[in-house]
C-alpha positions as CSV (number, residue, x, y, z in Angstrom):
1,X,30.7,45.1,-223.2
2,X,32.2,42.8,-220.3
3,X,35.7,44.0,-219.7
4,X,38.0,41.7,-220.7
5,X,38.8,38.5,-219.0
6,X,41.8,36.7,-218.2
7,X,42.2,32.7,-217.2
8,X,42.1,33.1,-213.2
9,X,39.3,36.0,-213.3
10,X,37.4,33.4,-215.8
11,X,37.9,30.5,-213.1
12,X,37.8,32.1,-209.8
13,X,33.9,33.2,-211.0
14,X,33.1,30.0,-212.4
15,X,34.4,28.2,-208.7
16,X,31.8,31.0,-206.8
17,X,29.1,29.3,-208.0
18,X,30.5,25.5,-208.1
19,X,32.2,25.1,-211.7
20,X,35.3,24.8,-212.6
21,X,37.1,24.9,-215.7
22,X,37.4,21.1,-217.4
23,X,39.4,22.4,-220.5
24,X,40.2,24.5,-222.7
25,X,41.8,25.3,-226.1
26,X,42.6,27.4,-228.9
27,X,39.7,25.9,-231.9
28,X,40.0,26.1,-235.6
29,X,38.1,26.6,-237.9
30,X,37.1,22.4,-238.5
31,X,36.4,22.5,-234.5
32,X,32.6,23.4,-234.0
33,X,33.3,26.1,-232.6
34,X,31.1,29.9,-233.6
35,X,33.1,31.9,-235.6
36,X,35.3,34.6,-234.6
37,X,36.1,31.8,-231.5
38,X,39.2,32.4,-230.2
39,X,39.7,30.1,-226.9
40,X,36.6,27.7,-226.1
41,X,36.0,26.8,-221.6
42,X,35.0,23.9,-221.4
43,X,32.7,24.4,-217.5
44,X,32.1,21.3,-215.2
45,X,30.6,20.9,-211.8
46,X,33.0,21.7,-208.5
47,X,33.1,18.9,-206.6
48,X,32.1,18.6,-203.5
49,X,30.0,21.7,-203.4
50,X,27.8,21.2,-206.7
51,X,25.0,19.4,-205.4
52,X,24.5,21.9,-202.2
53,X,24.3,24.1,-204.6
54,X,21.9,22.9,-207.2
55,X,19.8,21.6,-204.5
56,X,18.6,25.0,-202.7
57,X,18.6,26.8,-206.2
58,X,15.2,27.7,-207.0
59,X,15.7,25.2,-210.2
60,X,15.1,22.5,-208.3
61,X,12.0,23.0,-205.8
62,X,9.9,24.3,-208.4
63,X,8.6,21.7,-210.2
64,X,9.1,22.0,-213.4
65,X,11.1,20.0,-215.4
66,X,15.1,20.0,-216.4
67,X,16.0,21.4,-213.1
68,X,19.3,21.0,-214.3
69,X,19.5,22.4,-217.5
70,X,17.2,25.8,-216.6
71,X,20.1,26.0,-213.9
72,X,22.8,26.0,-216.2
73,X,21.0,28.4,-218.4
74,X,20.7,30.7,-216.0
75,X,23.5,30.5,-214.1
76,X,27.2,30.0,-217.1
77,X,24.5,32.4,-219.5
78,X,25.2,34.2,-215.9
79,X,28.5,34.2,-216.1
80,X,28.7,34.3,-219.8
81,X,27.2,37.8,-220.2
82,X,30.3,38.4,-217.4
83,X,32.5,37.4,-219.3
84,X,31.9,38.3,-222.6
85,X,31.2,35.1,-223.7
86,X,28.7,32.6,-226.0
87,X,27.0,30.0,-223.5
88,X,27.0,27.0,-225.8
89,X,25.8,23.8,-223.8
90,X,25.2,20.5,-224.0
91,X,21.5,20.0,-224.0
92,X,18.9,21.5,-226.2
93,X,19.5,20.1,-229.6
94,X,19.6,18.1,-232.4
95,X,21.8,19.6,-233.8
96,X,23.7,18.1,-230.4
97,X,27.4,20.4,-230.2
98,X,30.5,18.5,-230.2
99,X,31.3,17.9,-226.9
100,X,33.3,14.9,-226.9
101,X,35.4,16.4,-229.6
102,X,35.9,19.3,-227.3
103,X,37.2,16.9,-224.7
104,X,39.5,15.7,-226.3
105,X,40.7,18.9,-227.8
106,X,41.4,20.4,-224.0
107,X,43.8,18.0,-223.6
108,X,42.3,17.0,-219.9
109,X,39.8,14.1,-221.8
110,X,41.0,11.0,-223.5
111,X,39.3,7.7,-223.9
112,X,38.7,5.3,-221.5
113,X,39.8,1.4,-221.8
114,X,35.9,1.7,-221.0
115,X,35.6,3.2,-223.9
116,X,34.2,6.5,-221.5
117,X,36.1,9.8,-221.0
118,X,38.1,10.3,-219.0
119,X,39.6,12.8,-217.1
120,X,42.6,13.6,-215.1
121,X,40.4,14.9,-212.3
122,X,37.0,14.0,-212.7
123,X,37.2,10.6,-214.0
124,X,35.3,9.0,-215.2
125,X,32.8,11.3,-213.5
126,X,33.4,14.0,-215.6
127,X,30.6,16.1,-217.3
128,X,30.2,18.8,-218.9
129,X,27.8,21.7,-218.1
130,X,28.8,24.2,-220.4
131,X,30.9,25.9,-223.4
132,X,32.2,29.0,-223.4
133,X,33.4,30.6,-226.7
134,X,35.6,33.8,-226.1
135,X,36.7,36.4,-227.9
136,X,39.9,36.9,-226.6
137,X,42.9,34.2,-226.3
138,X,43.6,33.0,-222.8
139,X,46.5,32.2,-221.2
140,X,45.8,28.4,-220.8
141,X,48.0,27.1,-218.5
142,X,49.4,23.6,-219.7
143,X,47.5,20.1,-219.8
144,X,49.0,17.3,-218.9
145,X,50.7,14.3,-220.5
146,X,49.1,11.8,-220.7
147,X,45.8,9.8,-219.6
148,X,45.6,8.8,-215.5
149,X,44.8,5.5,-217.9
150,X,48.3,4.5,-218.7
151,X,49.7,5.0,-214.8
152,X,46.6,2.5,-214.3
153,X,47.8,-0.7,-212.5
154,X,44.4,-2.3,-212.0
155,X,41.8,-0.8,-214.5
156,X,38.9,-2.0,-212.3
157,X,37.0,-0.3,-214.6
158,X,36.5,-3.0,-216.9
159,X,35.5,-5.6,-215.1
160,X,33.0,-3.9,-212.9
161,X,29.9,-3.8,-214.8
162,X,27.2,-5.6,-212.7
163,X,26.4,-7.9,-216.6
164,X,28.4,-6.5,-218.8
165,X,27.0,-3.8,-220.3
166,X,29.8,-1.8,-220.7
167,X,33.5,-2.8,-220.7
168,X,36.3,-3.3,-223.5
169,X,33.6,-4.5,-226.4
170,X,32.1,-1.3,-226.5
171,X,28.1,-0.7,-224.8
172,X,25.2,-2.3,-224.9
173,X,22.5,0.7,-224.1
174,X,20.2,-1.8,-224.3
175,X,21.1,-4.1,-221.3
176,X,22.5,-1.4,-219.6
177,X,18.5,0.6,-219.9
178,X,16.9,-3.6,-218.2
179,X,18.8,-4.4,-215.6
180,X,18.6,0.0,-213.9
181,X,15.2,-0.8,-214.8
182,X,15.0,-3.9,-212.4
183,X,15.6,-4.6,-208.3
184,X,18.9,-5.8,-208.8
185,X,20.0,-2.6,-210.0
186,X,19.2,-0.4,-207.1
187,X,22.9,-0.5,-206.8
188,X,24.4,1.9,-209.9
189,X,20.9,3.4,-209.6
190,X,21.2,4.8,-206.2
191,X,25.2,5.5,-206.2
192,X,25.9,5.6,-209.6
193,X,27.4,3.8,-212.3
194,X,29.6,1.1,-210.9
195,X,32.3,1.6,-213.2
196,X,32.5,4.7,-213.5
197,X,32.7,4.7,-209.6
198,X,35.1,1.5,-209.7
199,X,37.5,4.5,-211.6
200,X,40.5,5.2,-208.9
201,X,40.3,9.2,-210.2
202,X,36.6,9.1,-210.2
203,X,36.9,8.5,-206.4
204,X,38.9,10.8,-205.3
205,X,36.8,13.8,-207.6
206,X,33.9,14.2,-204.3
207,X,30.5,13.6,-206.6
208,X,28.1,12.5,-204.1
209,X,25.7,9.6,-204.5
210,X,22.7,12.4,-204.6
211,X,24.2,13.3,-207.9
212,X,24.8,10.1,-209.9
213,X,21.2,9.2,-208.8
214,X,19.9,11.9,-210.6
215,X,21.2,11.2,-213.8
216,X,20.8,7.7,-213.3
217,X,16.9,8.1,-213.3
218,X,17.0,10.5,-216.3
219,X,19.2,8.1,-217.9
220,X,16.5,5.4,-216.9
């Protein structure tokens, strides 16, 4: 079994493969974590650099379906093994792991004015590649006191959707898909969701348009 790890050691190991700790918390019996989990750690892409790392991986070029999910299983599976944890992925269901609940419990993600999760450093570009269930209690840094939306004066996300599919009224998924399936939706497909891009925190995150295009085409 791997030696007991610390938060700093796990963070360094994650960053070495261009992943970042996007939140962590101490779960209770009602949080949907595996039995005996002492710390649940959420991993997200580390930007900038994540997409370049994935793009040069064997999974990206082998022509087999679901390259990013397979990359996650290989890389994060090894990370979990090295740190005596269990890798829990947001794909592969149903049933699916309760990542939205876990993100909220971490204290670093909140509901935004458009309903999407907003993160303290990734903004509306937050995404999770995995959660690590650890049998040890890490020394977790203090979370921010509040959502970045509370100090956002203009809230440009609310009016950013070109067809009004995503805003304060909720998310009209059919309207979104119909828009990005046509020529007029090329900007959202090639550069990422206009609403997510409008977030001031998202704009400082460093996510490349190529990564957003990969996900948008999969969603379309």
